[in-house]
N, C-alpha and C positions, 0 to 999 in steps of 0.2 A: 713340565719335568716329570718324567715317569721313572719308577724304580729301575726299569731295564736300562734306561739311558744313564742313570747314575752308576749302575754296575759296569757299564761299558766305558766309563771314564778311566783314564790312567790313574794308578794308585795315588800319586802325588796330587793330581787335580781333584780326585775324590776326597782326599783328606782336607784340602783347602775348601772345597764346597761344604763339607760337614762343619768345618771350623766357622765359616761365615753363617751358615744356616743355624747353628747353635746359638750364635749371638742374636739373630732375629727371634729365635724362640725364647730366649731370656728376656728380650726387650718387650715383645708383644704377646707372648704366650703361644704355646704350640698350636692351639686351635685358631689363632689369628694370623698365622703366617700364610701369606697369599701366594698363588702361583707366580705373580710378578716379583715378589721378594725372592722366591727360589730361582727364578730366571736371573735376577740380579746377582745372586750368589754364584750361579754357574759362570756368568760373565766375569765376576771377580776372580773366581778360581782359575779360569783359563788365562788370566794375565800373569805377568811376572812380578807384579807389585808385591813387595815384601809384606808378610803378615805382621801385624802388631803383636808384640810378644810381652806386653806389660800385663798388668792384672786384668781381670775380667771386666771391671768397670771401664777401664781405658779402651779395651777391645770393643765393648758395646758403644762407647762414645764415637770411636773411629767409624764403625759401620753405620751408626745413626747419621753422622755427618755426610758420609758418602751417599746414603739413601736420600737424605734431604737435598743434597746438591743435585742429585739425579732428577729429583722431582721438580726442582726449580728451573732446570734447563730443558724440560720436555714440553 
């Protein structure tokens, strides 16, 4: 994921990407977010799955579960 490809996203998709990426940053720390995590965020942002709109803890739990499920099926 390069900054140019992020800028080329549709505004709504870009917002969803940043929403997901910020959760990974909170959970793991900015310096620990991997390219695989960012690719996961892109994939999530491009789907029509509704974003969780509870508190930040619930949002982070939501993304942690999705990330863990992804790892268990690969």
